[in-house]
Steps between C-alpha positions, in 0.01 A plus 500: 500500500468395865304750707434456869249669726261419784135424427262481793790433734662226292830550321472429126765474230378472145664480161284742300550782254568823694239694300223247565214676683485414868135404452595215264770380738251492787225330301687278254819413685380497861131413462383803700184600316365767736636792298299523179577602143254758371617812315865399461602866516516559877185710497225295666685350796367143480864385507598697814747334738744642754870536431691596813172620652399721207205426273622432146330405174658164425382482138745773399778444755791296363596222739853641504364797698404257777849350524591457866165646604212388716179430309166455674193371318137458604582135577722594797292401804755652741496856360310690771387805300383273217308282747332807653390626160382154389287478817350846439428403137316185611300682769395772253427234234706700249562250219247455226692313231814530714748514213655835596468457875838338579672801346262738675568331836875521444480869407296586811730288720801700376321826580404366845862410573635828368243748632254350753395846615333597172133581476288265283463766228877541487542124457255502208696786341819292517333182377542482123383142450193443284201281579314413180192389696479837672500381861637835615229554764596172669871580455434832676320316782794267550749787489296687763546211744878502444547878505239636742418868485673679787 
C-alpha cells in the first residue's frame, strides 16, 4: 500500500504494509537510524520521534497513522527545538552510552515546543523516557538550561 508523509521536510511516498511500525519504515526503508529499537512495546522511549509536532513512540505506531503527516527525527538539522535540546545535551555531557538519547532529546524537544514555561521538575514529571545508564543528573542539568526556574 502506498503511504505518503513528510520526513524531516522531505515528501516521501512508500509502498509498505500499513501496519508496519513507523520505526522500521524510518530505519529500514529510509535509512534514518537515529530512533532506536529497544523495548518494542512503546515503554522506554528510545524510538521517540515527532508526528505533527507530538512525541510518539515509533516502535508501536503503525505507519498508516502517519499518513499525510509531518514526521521529524533526530536527524533533522533544521528543527529548532531539537537543535536547542541537542546543544544543551552536549553542553551538559548527558550521553554515556548514548543509545536512548535521540529519543530522550526528541521527547524533551516536544515538551519545549508545547510548554516552554514549565519548571524543570515539571518537565521531568512529563518525561517518561528511560535511560539505562542512569544519566538522570546530567539530563536534569540540561533540562534546567532549557527551562530555567522563574
